[in-house]
C-alpha atoms as a printed R data frame, in Angstrom:
    type eleno elety resid chain resno       x       y       z
1   ATOM     1    CA   UNK     A     1 116.185 166.603 219.694
2   ATOM     2    CA   UNK     A     2 114.853 167.785 216.373
3   ATOM     3    CA   UNK     A     3 111.438 169.385 216.791
4   ATOM     4    CA   UNK     A     4 110.948 170.428 213.176
5   ATOM     5    CA   UNK     A     5 108.070 168.493 211.542
6   ATOM     6    CA   UNK     A     6 109.619 166.032 209.123
7   ATOM     7    CA   UNK     A     7 107.438 163.076 208.248
8   ATOM     8    CA   UNK     A     8 108.385 161.076 205.187
9   ATOM     9    CA   UNK     A     9 106.044 158.406 203.805
10  ATOM    10    CA   UNK     A    10 107.792 155.275 202.598
11  ATOM    11    CA   UNK     A    11 104.880 154.247 200.410
12  ATOM    12    CA   UNK     A    12 101.773 155.846 198.890
13  ATOM    13    CA   UNK     A    13  99.570 157.465 201.547
14  ATOM    14    CA   UNK     A    14  96.155 156.710 200.018
15  ATOM    15    CA   UNK     A    15  94.950 153.587 201.853
16  ATOM    16    CA   UNK     A    16  92.464 151.212 200.275
17  ATOM    17    CA   UNK     A    17  90.820 148.606 202.528
18  ATOM    18    CA   UNK     A    18  93.930 146.446 202.841
19  ATOM    19    CA   UNK     A    19  96.665 148.768 201.648
20  ATOM    20    CA   UNK     A    20  99.852 148.717 203.739
21  ATOM    21    CA   UNK     A    21 101.119 152.233 204.442
22  ATOM    22    CA   UNK     A    22 104.489 152.814 206.110
23  ATOM    23    CA   UNK     A    23 105.681 156.125 207.541
24  ATOM    24    CA   UNK     A    24 108.932 157.191 209.123
25  ATOM    25    CA   UNK     A    25 108.182 159.819 211.779
26  ATOM    26    CA   UNK     A    26 111.027 162.139 212.654
27  ATOM    27    CA   UNK     A    27 109.366 164.967 214.603
28  ATOM    28    CA   UNK     A    28 108.295 165.201 218.222
29  ATOM    29    CA   UNK     A    29 104.953 166.844 217.413
30  ATOM    30    CA   UNK     A    30 103.747 163.843 215.388
31  ATOM    31    CA   UNK     A    31 105.102 161.422 218.008
32  ATOM    32    CA   UNK     A    32 102.984 163.267 220.561
33  ATOM    33    CA   UNK     A    33  99.770 162.711 218.556
34  ATOM    34    CA   UNK     A    34 100.217 158.917 218.580
35  ATOM    35    CA   UNK     A    35  99.472 158.425 222.291
36  ATOM    36    CA   UNK     A    36  96.024 156.837 222.082
37  ATOM    37    CA   UNK     A    37  96.748 154.680 219.023
38  ATOM    38    CA   UNK     A    38 100.147 153.662 220.404
39  ATOM    39    CA   UNK     A    39  98.795 152.370 223.697
40  ATOM    40    CA   UNK     A    40  95.857 150.595 222.058
41  ATOM    41    CA   UNK     A    41  98.287 148.810 219.716
42  ATOM    42    CA   UNK     A    42 100.598 147.928 222.607
43  ATOM    43    CA   UNK     A    43  97.776 146.315 224.557
44  ATOM    44    CA   UNK     A    44  96.888 144.269 221.467
45  ATOM    45    CA   UNK     A    45 100.484 143.051 221.048
46  ATOM    46    CA   UNK     A    46 102.629 140.308 222.579
47  ATOM    47    CA   UNK     A    47 105.155 142.970 223.671
48  ATOM    48    CA   UNK     A    48 102.864 144.731 226.127
49  ATOM    49    CA   UNK     A    49 104.862 146.140 229.073
50  ATOM    50    CA   UNK     A    50 105.254 149.459 230.882
51  ATOM    51    CA   UNK     A    51 108.602 150.210 229.185
52  ATOM    52    CA   UNK     A    52 106.948 150.295 225.754
53  ATOM    53    CA   UNK     A    53 104.040 152.546 226.697
54  ATOM    54    CA   UNK     A    54 103.833 155.889 224.935
55  ATOM    55    CA   UNK     A    55 104.179 157.621 228.308
56  ATOM    56    CA   UNK     A    56 107.488 155.942 229.149
57  ATOM    57    CA   UNK     A    57 109.089 156.368 225.739
58  ATOM    58    CA   UNK     A    58 107.862 159.907 225.131
59  ATOM    59    CA   UNK     A    59 109.242 160.964 228.535
60  ATOM    60    CA   UNK     A    60 112.533 159.289 227.601
61  ATOM    61    CA   UNK     A    61 112.599 161.081 224.244
62  ATOM    62    CA   UNK     A    62 111.887 164.496 225.789
63  ATOM    63    CA   UNK     A    63 114.516 164.180 228.500
64  ATOM    64    CA   UNK     A    64 117.166 161.589 227.628
65  ATOM    65    CA   UNK     A    65 117.497 161.399 223.829
66  ATOM    66    CA   UNK     A    66 120.890 163.182 223.968
67  ATOM    67    CA   UNK     A    67 121.424 164.215 220.359
68  ATOM    68    CA   UNK     A    68 119.636 161.281 218.773
69  ATOM    69    CA   UNK     A    69 117.286 161.783 215.835
70  ATOM    70    CA   UNK     A    70 113.774 160.375 216.036
71  ATOM    71    CA   UNK     A    71 113.075 157.602 213.524
72  ATOM    72    CA   UNK     A    72 109.772 155.905 214.367
73  ATOM    73    CA   UNK     A    73 108.419 153.513 211.762
74  ATOM    74    CA   UNK     A    74 104.643 153.045 211.739
75  ATOM    75    CA   UNK     A    75 102.740 150.499 209.662
76  ATOM    76    CA   UNK     A    76  99.044 150.779 208.910
77  ATOM    77    CA   UNK     A    77  96.743 148.383 207.138
78  ATOM    78    CA   UNK     A    78  93.607 149.988 205.799
79  ATOM    79    CA   UNK     A    79  94.324 152.968 208.026
80  ATOM    80    CA   UNK     A    80  94.580 150.869 211.204
81  ATOM    81    CA   UNK     A    81  97.885 150.908 213.071
82  ATOM    82    CA   UNK     A    82  99.371 147.384 213.081
83  ATOM    83    CA   UNK     A    83 103.044 147.958 213.949
84  ATOM    84    CA   UNK     A    84 105.470 150.475 215.418
85  ATOM    85    CA   UNK     A    85 109.250 150.221 215.441
86  ATOM    86    CA   UNK     A    86 110.129 152.740 218.202
87  ATOM    87    CA   UNK     A    87 113.572 153.733 216.949
88  ATOM    88    CA   UNK     A    88 115.996 156.631 217.101
89  ATOM    89    CA   UNK     A    89 119.176 157.307 215.139
90  ATOM    90    CA   UNK     A    90 122.231 157.386 217.363
91  ATOM    91    CA   UNK     A    91 125.041 159.633 216.099
92  ATOM    92    CA   UNK     A    92 128.275 158.082 214.884
93  ATOM    93    CA   UNK     A    93 130.453 157.029 217.775
94  ATOM    94    CA   UNK     A    94 134.229 157.362 217.751
95  ATOM    95    CA   UNK     A    95 134.334 155.596 221.117
96  ATOM    96    CA   UNK     A    96 132.967 152.510 219.356
97  ATOM    97    CA   UNK     A    97 134.820 153.204 216.091
98  ATOM    98    CA   UNK     A    98 131.496 153.359 214.255
99  ATOM    99    CA   UNK     A    99 131.890 155.660 211.246
100 ATOM   100    CA   UNK     A   100 128.116 155.938 210.586
101 ATOM   101    CA   UNK     A   101 125.007 156.430 212.722
102 ATOM   102    CA   UNK     A   102 123.073 153.409 213.960
103 ATOM   103    CA   UNK     A   103 119.437 152.870 214.892
104 ATOM   104    CA   UNK     A   104 118.404 151.706 218.343
105 ATOM   105    CA   UNK     A   105 115.261 151.480 220.432
106 ATOM   106    CA   UNK     A   106 113.859 154.478 222.277
107 ATOM   107    CA   UNK     A   107 114.448 153.879 225.971
108 ATOM   108    CA   UNK     A   108 117.966 152.532 225.446
109 ATOM   109    CA   UNK     A   109 120.640 153.482 227.952
110 ATOM   110    CA   UNK     A   110 120.182 155.752 230.924
111 ATOM   111    CA   UNK     A   111 116.557 154.966 231.793
112 ATOM   112    CA   UNK     A   112 117.218 151.280 232.425
113 ATOM   113    CA   UNK     A   113 114.290 150.146 230.271
114 ATOM   114    CA   UNK     A   114 113.790 146.371 229.887
115 ATOM   115    CA   UNK     A   115 111.866 144.255 227.354
116 ATOM   116    CA   UNK     A   116 112.288 146.760 224.513
117 ATOM   117    CA   UNK     A   117 110.822 145.528 221.248
118 ATOM   118    CA   UNK     A   118 108.958 146.204 218.036
119 ATOM   119    CA   UNK     A   119 105.230 146.524 218.750
120 ATOM   120    CA   UNK     A   120 103.045 144.438 216.428
121 ATOM   121    CA   UNK     A   121  99.321 143.737 216.581
122 ATOM   122    CA   UNK     A   122  98.564 140.057 217.208
123 ATOM   123    CA   UNK     A   123  97.552 138.345 213.975
124 ATOM   124    CA   UNK     A   124  99.449 140.883 211.843
125 ATOM   125    CA   UNK     A   125 103.014 139.848 212.622
126 ATOM   126    CA   UNK     A   126 103.961 138.719 209.116
127 ATOM   127    CA   UNK     A   127 102.878 141.776 207.147
128 ATOM   128    CA   UNK     A   128 103.730 144.220 209.933
129 ATOM   129    CA   UNK     A   129 107.298 143.016 210.403
130 ATOM   130    CA   UNK     A   130 107.866 142.618 206.649
131 ATOM   131    CA   UNK     A   131 106.875 146.261 206.143
132 ATOM   132    CA   UNK     A   132 109.224 147.377 208.955
133 ATOM   133    CA   UNK     A   133 112.033 145.289 207.452
134 ATOM   134    CA   UNK     A   134 111.559 146.852 204.014
135 ATOM   135    CA   UNK     A   135 111.565 150.357 205.514
136 ATOM   136    CA   UNK     A   136 114.751 149.621 207.460
137 ATOM   137    CA   UNK     A   137 116.465 148.133 204.422
138 ATOM   138    CA   UNK     A   138 115.793 151.363 202.557
139 ATOM   139    CA   UNK     A   139 116.840 153.661 205.407
140 ATOM   140    CA   UNK     A   140 119.739 152.356 207.439
141 ATOM   141    CA   UNK     A   141 122.855 150.223 207.576
142 ATOM   142    CA   UNK     A   142 123.117 149.342 211.276
143 ATOM   143    CA   UNK     A   143 120.627 148.303 213.985
144 ATOM   144    CA   UNK     A   144 121.673 147.835 217.622
145 ATOM   145    CA   UNK     A   145 118.676 146.565 219.570
146 ATOM   146    CA   UNK     A   146 119.407 146.146 223.274
147 ATOM   147    CA   UNK     A   147 117.508 144.813 226.309
148 ATOM   148    CA   UNK     A   148 115.256 142.700 224.093
149 ATOM   149    CA   UNK     A   149 113.508 139.673 225.676
150 ATOM   150    CA   UNK     A   150 115.482 136.647 224.504
151 ATOM   151    CA   UNK     A   151 113.975 134.207 221.994
152 ATOM   152    CA   UNK     A   152 110.396 135.502 222.138
153 ATOM   153    CA   UNK     A   153 110.603 139.037 220.748
154 ATOM   154    CA   UNK     A   154 109.190 140.602 217.615
155 ATOM   155    CA   UNK     A   155 112.698 142.072 217.178
156 ATOM   156    CA   UNK     A   156 114.096 138.547 216.799
157 ATOM   157    CA   UNK     A   157 111.492 137.817 214.119
158 ATOM   158    CA   UNK     A   158 112.425 141.075 212.389
159 ATOM   159    CA   UNK     A   159 116.100 140.105 212.507
160 ATOM   160    CA   UNK     A   160 115.295 136.749 210.944
161 ATOM   161    CA   UNK     A   161 113.341 138.394 208.126
162 ATOM   162    CA   UNK     A   162 116.111 140.905 207.412
163 ATOM   163    CA   UNK     A   163 118.680 138.107 207.337
164 ATOM   164    CA   UNK     A   164 116.746 135.559 205.261
165 ATOM   165    CA   UNK     A   165 114.975 137.825 202.817
166 ATOM   166    CA   UNK     A   166 117.203 140.872 202.549
167 ATOM   167    CA   UNK     A   167 120.711 139.545 203.217
168 ATOM   168    CA   UNK     A   168 121.472 141.380 206.470
169 ATOM   169    CA   UNK     A   169 124.018 139.975 208.919
170 ATOM   170    CA   UNK     A   170 122.399 139.268 212.283
171 ATOM   171    CA   UNK     A   171 123.776 138.237 215.652
172 ATOM   172    CA   UNK     A   172 122.274 137.966 219.130
173 ATOM   173    CA   UNK     A   173 124.046 137.789 222.473
174 ATOM   174    CA   UNK     A   174 122.780 137.426 226.034
175 ATOM   175    CA   UNK     A   175 123.510 140.594 228.022
176 ATOM   176    CA   UNK     A   176 121.492 140.382 231.235
177 ATOM   177    CA   UNK     A   177 118.882 138.530 233.239
178 ATOM   178    CA   UNK     A   178 115.616 139.550 234.936
179 ATOM   179    CA   UNK     A   179 114.650 137.555 238.052
180 ATOM   180    CA   UNK     A   180 110.887 137.479 238.654
181 ATOM   181    CA   UNK     A   181 108.231 135.996 240.932
182 ATOM   182    CA   UNK     A   182 105.042 134.328 239.745
183 ATOM   183    CA   UNK     A   183 102.390 135.602 242.134
184 ATOM   184    CA   UNK     A   184  99.278 134.067 240.561
185 ATOM   185    CA   UNK     A   185  97.457 131.929 243.104
186 ATOM   186    CA   UNK     A   186  99.575 133.141 246.014
187 ATOM   187    CA   UNK     A   187  98.481 134.743 249.242
188 ATOM   188    CA   UNK     A   188 101.108 136.474 251.354
189 ATOM   189    CA   UNK     A   189 101.409 133.451 253.706
190 ATOM   190    CA   UNK     A   190 101.678 131.000 250.793
191 ATOM   191    CA   UNK     A   191 104.328 133.141 249.099
192 ATOM   192    CA   UNK     A   192 106.339 133.313 252.329
193 ATOM   193    CA   UNK     A   193 106.071 129.524 252.587
194 ATOM   194    CA   UNK     A   194 107.634 129.237 249.113
195 ATOM   195    CA   UNK     A   195 110.819 131.032 250.202
196 ATOM   196    CA   UNK     A   196 113.941 129.358 251.495
197 ATOM   197    CA   UNK     A   197 113.652 128.661 255.200
198 ATOM   198    CA   UNK     A   198 116.484 131.014 256.246
199 ATOM   199    CA   UNK     A   199 115.165 133.925 254.186
200 ATOM   200    CA   UNK     A   200 111.575 133.299 255.303
201 ATOM   201    CA   UNK     A   201 112.633 133.322 258.953
202 ATOM   202    CA   UNK     A   202 114.644 136.522 258.422
203 ATOM   203    CA   UNK     A   203 111.733 138.324 256.721
204 ATOM   204    CA   UNK     A   204 109.284 137.369 259.469
205 ATOM   205    CA   UNK     A   205 111.735 138.265 262.233
206 ATOM   206    CA   UNK     A   206 112.606 141.649 260.723
207 ATOM   207    CA   UNK     A   207 108.960 142.563 260.225
208 ATOM   208    CA   UNK     A   208 108.084 141.525 263.777
209 ATOM   209    CA   UNK     A   209 111.017 143.322 265.386
210 ATOM   210    CA   UNK     A   210 110.363 146.514 263.448
211 ATOM   211    CA   UNK     A   211 106.768 146.720 264.667
212 ATOM   212    CA   UNK     A   212 107.981 146.206 268.238
213 ATOM   213    CA   UNK     A   213 110.534 149.027 268.029
214 ATOM   214    CA   UNK     A   214 108.684 151.625 265.921
215 ATOM   215    CA   UNK     A   215 105.373 152.904 264.734
216 ATOM   216    CA   UNK     A   216 105.629 151.439 261.216
217 ATOM   217    CA   UNK     A   217 103.784 153.026 258.303
218 ATOM   218    CA   UNK     A   218 104.093 151.878 254.689
219 ATOM   219    CA   UNK     A   219 102.609 154.670 252.581
220 ATOM   220    CA   UNK     A   220 101.814 154.725 248.874
221 ATOM   221    CA   UNK     A   221 101.764 158.026 247.006
222 ATOM   222    CA   UNK     A   222  98.200 158.466 245.747
223 ATOM   223    CA   UNK     A   223  98.039 162.228 245.121
224 ATOM   224    CA   UNK     A   224 100.175 164.640 243.135
225 ATOM   225    CA   UNK     A   225 101.432 166.281 246.317
226 ATOM   226    CA   UNK     A   226 102.385 162.898 247.795
227 ATOM   227    CA   UNK     A   227 104.073 161.871 244.533
228 ATOM   228    CA   UNK     A   228 106.299 164.935 244.492
229 ATOM   229    CA   UNK     A   229 107.246 164.515 248.143
230 ATOM   230    CA   UNK     A   230 107.851 160.765 247.774
231 ATOM   231    CA   UNK     A   231 110.003 161.229 244.663
232 ATOM   232    CA   UNK     A   232 112.204 163.736 246.499
233 ATOM   233    CA   UNK     A   233 112.511 161.308 249.415
234 ATOM   234    CA   UNK     A   234 113.351 158.447 247.048
235 ATOM   235    CA   UNK     A   235 116.145 160.453 245.437
236 ATOM   236    CA   UNK     A   236 117.551 161.474 248.814
237 ATOM   237    CA   UNK     A   237 117.361 157.964 250.306
238 ATOM   238    CA   UNK     A   238 118.771 156.348 247.166
239 ATOM   239    CA   UNK     A   239 121.739 158.709 247.142
240 ATOM   240    CA   UNK     A   240 122.325 158.189 250.873
241 ATOM   241    CA   UNK     A   241 122.243 154.437 250.439
242 ATOM   242    CA   UNK     A   242 124.813 154.546 247.626
243 ATOM   243    CA   UNK     A   243 127.068 157.280 249.003
244 ATOM   244    CA   UNK     A   244 128.996 154.697 251.031
245 ATOM   245    CA   UNK     A   245 129.563 152.633 247.870
246 ATOM   246    CA   UNK     A   246 130.989 155.327 245.639
247 ATOM   247    CA   UNK     A   247 127.703 156.936 244.587
248 ATOM   248    CA   UNK     A   248 124.989 156.184 242.040
249 ATOM   249    CA   UNK     A   249 124.277 157.636 238.607
250 ATOM   250    CA   UNK     A   250 120.522 156.959 238.763
251 ATOM   251    CA   UNK     A   251 119.579 160.561 239.638
252 ATOM   252    CA   UNK     A   252 122.879 162.235 238.770
253 ATOM   253    CA   UNK     A   253 121.613 164.726 236.173
254 ATOM   254    CA   UNK     A   254 118.757 167.190 235.840
255 ATOM   255    CA   UNK     A   255 117.630 165.303 232.717
256 ATOM   256    CA   UNK     A   256 117.309 162.025 234.629
257 ATOM   257    CA   UNK     A   257 115.379 163.685 237.432
258 ATOM   258    CA   UNK     A   258 113.070 165.347 234.881
259 ATOM   259    CA   UNK     A   259 112.476 161.961 233.232
260 ATOM   260    CA   UNK     A   260 111.479 160.347 236.541
261 ATOM   261    CA   UNK     A   261 109.258 163.305 237.336
262 ATOM   262    CA   UNK     A   262 107.479 163.044 233.973
263 ATOM   263    CA   UNK     A   263 107.008 159.289 233.967
264 ATOM   264    CA   UNK     A   264 105.948 159.044 237.630
265 ATOM   265    CA   UNK     A   265 103.391 161.835 237.077
266 ATOM   266    CA   UNK     A   266 101.911 159.965 234.107
267 ATOM   267    CA   UNK     A   267 102.040 156.719 236.072
268 ATOM   268    CA   UNK     A   268 100.091 158.269 238.927
269 ATOM   269    CA   UNK     A   269  97.443 159.673 236.570
270 ATOM   270    CA   UNK     A   270  96.994 156.270 234.925
271 ATOM   271    CA   UNK     A   271  97.099 154.216 238.124
272 ATOM   272    CA   UNK     A   272 100.428 152.494 237.367
273 ATOM   273    CA   UNK     A   273 102.736 154.223 239.824
274 ATOM   274    CA   UNK     A   274 103.729 152.323 242.958
275 ATOM   275    CA   UNK     A   275 105.883 154.723 244.964
276 ATOM   276    CA   UNK     A   276 106.137 153.673 248.612
277 ATOM   277    CA   UNK     A   277 107.718 155.302 251.676
278 ATOM   278    CA   UNK     A   278 108.466 153.282 254.815
279 ATOM   279    CA   UNK     A   279 108.241 155.557 257.861
280 ATOM   280    CA   UNK     A   280 109.472 154.596 261.317
281 ATOM   281    CA   UNK     A   281 108.046 156.820 264.049
282 ATOM   282    CA   UNK     A   282 107.223 159.274 261.252
283 ATOM   283    CA   UNK     A   283 110.789 159.386 259.888
284 ATOM   284    CA   UNK     A   284 111.364 158.301 256.246
285 ATOM   285    CA   UNK     A   285 113.558 155.191 256.472
286 ATOM   286    CA   UNK     A   286 113.216 153.613 253.002
287 ATOM   287    CA   UNK     A   287 111.536 154.119 249.625
288 ATOM   288    CA   UNK     A   288 110.607 151.834 246.759
289 ATOM   289    CA   UNK     A   289 109.663 152.916 243.233
290 ATOM   290    CA   UNK     A   290 107.827 150.638 240.813
291 ATOM   291    CA   UNK     A   291 105.004 150.370 238.288
292 ATOM   292    CA   UNK     A   292 102.091 147.956 238.187
293 ATOM   293    CA   UNK     A   293 100.970 147.569 234.594
294 ATOM   294    CA   UNK     A   294  99.172 144.744 232.835
295 ATOM   295    CA   UNK     A   295  99.249 142.530 235.911
296 ATOM   296    CA   UNK     A   296 103.015 142.925 236.382
297 ATOM   297    CA   UNK     A   297 104.642 144.847 239.217
298 ATOM   298    CA   UNK     A   298 108.012 146.124 237.938
299 ATOM   299    CA   UNK     A   299 110.400 146.919 240.781
300 ATOM   300    CA   UNK     A   300 112.454 149.823 239.503
301 ATOM   301    CA   UNK     A   301 114.423 151.607 242.223
302 ATOM   302    CA   UNK     A   302 114.840 151.780 245.973
303 ATOM   303    CA   UNK     A   303 116.768 153.575 248.671
304 ATOM   304    CA   UNK     A   304 117.095 153.635 252.414
305 ATOM   305    CA   UNK     A   305 118.623 155.631 255.226
306 ATOM   306    CA   UNK     A   306 121.895 153.949 256.319
307 ATOM   307    CA   UNK     A   307 121.001 154.915 259.892
308 ATOM   308    CA   UNK     A   308 118.409 152.103 259.733
309 ATOM   309    CA   UNK     A   309 120.635 149.529 258.066
310 ATOM   310    CA   UNK     A   310 120.653 147.305 261.180
311 ATOM   311    CA   UNK     A   311 116.873 147.071 260.972
312 ATOM   312    CA   UNK     A   312 117.133 145.764 257.352
313 ATOM   313    CA   UNK     A   313 114.651 148.384 256.166
314 ATOM   314    CA   UNK     A   314 115.510 147.617 252.523
315 ATOM   315    CA   UNK     A   315 114.482 143.983 253.002
316 ATOM   316    CA   UNK     A   316 111.326 144.994 254.873
317 ATOM   317    CA   UNK     A   317 110.329 147.484 252.174
318 ATOM   318    CA   UNK     A   318 110.742 144.843 249.457
319 ATOM   319    CA   UNK     A   319 108.644 142.384 251.486
320 ATOM   320    CA   UNK     A   320 105.861 144.919 252.001
321 ATOM   321    CA   UNK     A   321 105.874 145.869 248.305
322 ATOM   322    CA   UNK     A   322 105.534 142.205 247.291
323 ATOM   323    CA   UNK     A   323 102.757 141.769 249.868
324 ATOM   324    CA   UNK     A   324 100.974 144.818 248.429
325 ATOM   325    CA   UNK     A   325 101.313 143.448 244.873
326 ATOM   326    CA   UNK     A   326  99.784 140.120 245.967
327 ATOM   327    CA   UNK     A   327  96.902 141.876 247.705
328 ATOM   328    CA   UNK     A   328  96.242 143.932 244.550
329 ATOM   329    CA   UNK     A   329  96.051 140.745 242.483
330 ATOM   330    CA   UNK     A   330  99.255 141.162 240.461
331 ATOM   331    CA   UNK     A   331 100.243 138.099 238.459
332 ATOM   332    CA   UNK     A   332 103.966 138.787 238.650
333 ATOM   333    CA   UNK     A   333 106.625 140.774 240.498
334 ATOM   334    CA   UNK     A   334 109.558 141.523 238.207
335 ATOM   335    CA   UNK     A   335 112.860 142.598 239.752
336 ATOM   336    CA   UNK     A   336 114.132 143.636 236.297
337 ATOM   337    CA   UNK     A   337 117.660 143.392 234.962
338 ATOM   338    CA   UNK     A   338 120.547 142.517 237.197
339 ATOM   339    CA   UNK     A   339 121.758 139.313 238.845
340 ATOM   340    CA   UNK     A   340 122.358 140.740 242.308
341 ATOM   341    CA   UNK     A   341 122.246 137.907 244.880
342 ATOM   342    CA   UNK     A   342 119.476 139.508 246.959
343 ATOM   343    CA   UNK     A   343 117.038 139.175 244.042
344 ATOM   344    CA   UNK     A   344 117.326 135.394 244.116
345 ATOM   345    CA   UNK     A   345 116.256 135.338 247.745
346 ATOM   346    CA   UNK     A   346 112.848 136.540 246.527
347 ATOM   347    CA   UNK     A   347 112.611 135.141 242.976
348 ATOM   348    CA   UNK     A   348 113.108 131.638 241.602
349 ATOM   349    CA   UNK     A   349 112.517 132.337 237.916
350 ATOM   350    CA   UNK     A   350 114.439 134.381 235.344
351 ATOM   351    CA   UNK     A   351 114.178 135.771 231.837
352 ATOM   352    CA   UNK     A   352 117.176 136.539 229.675
353 ATOM   353    CA   UNK     A   353 117.687 139.816 227.860
354 ATOM   354    CA   UNK     A   354 119.694 139.977 224.665
355 ATOM   355    CA   UNK     A   355 121.256 142.440 222.267
356 ATOM   356    CA   UNK     A   356 120.502 141.959 218.577
357 ATOM   357    CA   UNK     A   357 122.892 143.545 216.091
358 ATOM   358    CA   UNK     A   358 122.005 143.829 212.421
359 ATOM   359    CA   UNK     A   359 124.145 145.049 209.527
360 ATOM   360    CA   UNK     A   360 122.932 145.619 205.993
361 ATOM   361    CA   UNK     A   361 124.739 143.882 203.103
362 ATOM   362    CA   UNK     A   362 125.892 147.244 201.724
363 ATOM   363    CA   UNK     A   363 129.460 148.460 202.167
364 ATOM   364    CA   UNK     A   364 128.554 150.790 205.033
365 ATOM   365    CA   UNK     A   365 126.811 147.996 206.918
366 ATOM   366    CA   UNK     A   366 129.667 145.548 206.607
367 ATOM   367    CA   UNK     A   367 132.315 148.146 207.439
368 ATOM   368    CA   UNK     A   368 130.288 149.087 210.528
369 ATOM   369    CA   UNK     A   369 130.137 145.425 211.574
370 ATOM   370    CA   UNK     A   370 133.920 145.175 211.325
371 ATOM   371    CA   UNK     A   371 134.411 148.486 213.148
372 ATOM   372    CA   UNK     A   372 132.138 147.462 216.017
373 ATOM   373    CA   UNK     A   373 133.980 144.174 216.381
374 ATOM   374    CA   UNK     A   374 137.316 146.001 216.366
375 ATOM   375    CA   UNK     A   375 136.141 148.460 219.042
376 ATOM   376    CA   UNK     A   376 135.315 145.550 221.339
377 ATOM   377    CA   UNK     A   377 138.728 144.006 220.807
378 ATOM   378    CA   UNK     A   378 140.369 147.360 221.582
379 ATOM   379    CA   UNK     A   379 138.260 147.749 224.727
380 ATOM   380    CA   UNK     A   380 139.136 144.248 225.969
381 ATOM   381    CA   UNK     A   381 142.836 144.817 225.285
382 ATOM   382    CA   UNK     A   382 142.665 148.198 227.030
383 ATOM   383    CA   UNK     A   383 141.199 146.585 230.127
384 ATOM   384    CA   UNK     A   384 143.937 143.977 230.207
385 ATOM   385    CA   UNK     A   385 146.732 146.497 229.733
386 ATOM   386    CA   UNK     A   386 145.446 149.555 231.613
387 ATOM   387    CA   UNK     A   387 142.772 148.158 233.911
388 ATOM   388    CA   UNK     A   388 139.054 148.912 233.919
389 ATOM   389    CA   UNK     A   389 139.220 152.473 235.224
390 ATOM   390    CA   UNK     A   390 141.739 153.797 232.671
391 ATOM   391    CA   UNK     A   391 140.139 151.890 229.805
392 ATOM   392    CA   UNK     A   392 136.774 153.395 230.685
393 ATOM   393    CA   UNK     A   393 138.356 156.870 230.911
394 ATOM   394    CA   UNK     A   394 139.807 156.446 227.405
395 ATOM   395    CA   UNK     A   395 136.395 155.444 226.049
396 ATOM   396    CA   UNK     A   396 134.665 158.376 227.759
397 ATOM   397    CA   UNK     A   397 137.326 160.813 226.524
398 ATOM   398    CA   UNK     A   398 136.825 159.583 222.968
399 ATOM   399    CA   UNK     A   399 133.085 159.977 223.279
400 ATOM   400    CA   UNK     A   400 133.393 163.528 224.654
401 ATOM   401    CA   UNK     A   401 135.629 164.504 221.741
402 ATOM   402    CA   UNK     A   402 132.966 163.644 219.146
C-alpha cells in the first residue's frame, strides 16, 4: 500500500457551475477523507449495496490490498461528487502471463465482495461514465472487473462507452450466481409456507426438537464487547465446521481476520452488523455473520460445532436469521455468490454475476488480451495433463516467484 499523498487531476481543478472535474486519487489519506461524500453518493446511486460502502472498501484496502496501487477516479460536476470508479492497480502477473499491470475493483478477491461496480449518481450516468471512460483511456490498458451484477451494472455501461467511443475491446462472461429471497410482504409463517414441503417440515421439526432438548438462545451482538466475543466464536466454529472437509481459507491469515474485525466494528457502529450466536444450554453451537443494509440482509459466513451436527444447528441458525430479517422488515435475504444446493432450499430467485474484461486499442492492451487468453489455455491444458492440484501448484509457484 502506498501511503504517500499523490493526487493527480485529470482536468482543470477550478470548477464553474457545471464544470466536470476528474481526479485520480492514489493515496490512502485522501481516500480516508471521502467517507461522507462516498456514502451519500452511493445511496443516491443504482449500485447501492454494503460491498460498495466506504467502510467495506476502506477496510479491504487497509488490510487486503496486497501490493496493489490505489487508483480511485472521482468525477465532480460543479463541485458535487457524481461518480466514483473504486479501482486499484494490480501488479503484473506472471501466473496469468500478463506483462503489464491491470486495474480492478477494490474488494476483489479474498474478501468475497459481490455486486462490485462503478458508483454513479442517478440522473448523471451519461456525463459521469463518459468522464470515467476518458480518464481510463488516458491511464490504463487493461481493466478486469469481477463480481459485477450481470446486465444491470454501471460497469457494463462503462464498457459499452469504452468500446463504442474509444475503440476498446470488451467481453463479459458469467462467473457466479447469487440466490436470494424476496421477503417483502412475508411474515415468518407465510415464508415457511412458500418453501418446499419436505424442507418446510424439516425446518419446523428441527426447531421444535431443539427447544425440547435444550435451552435455546439466539443472540445478536449489540455491543462492542459482544461483537468481539461473537467474532472469535464465529472464527472458531467456522474452522471447526470446515476442519473435516480439508479446512477453510476464510480466516486463514492475520490480514483477513483484521479485515473482518474492522468491517464488523464499523457495521456495529452503523447498525448494519448482524452477528448471531446460537447457544444450546449456554454452549455456543453455531454462528452466522451478515449485514443488513438498505433493506437487504446479506448472509456472509457461518460456522457450527460438529458435535451438534445431528441437531442440524446450521439449518436452524439460517432459519432464525431469516426469521429475524423478516421481523426487522428486510425486503430481501441474499445468500450471495455460490450455487451450493442448500441455498436453493431457502431461495427461489437468483442473480448472475459476471466478469467484464476491457483492453485498450493500444499495443499494450491488445498484447495483454492475447496474453490473458493464452494463460487460460495453458491453465486448462495443465489441468488436463497434470490434474487440478498440480496445475494449481504451478500457478501458485509462478505467482510467488514474481
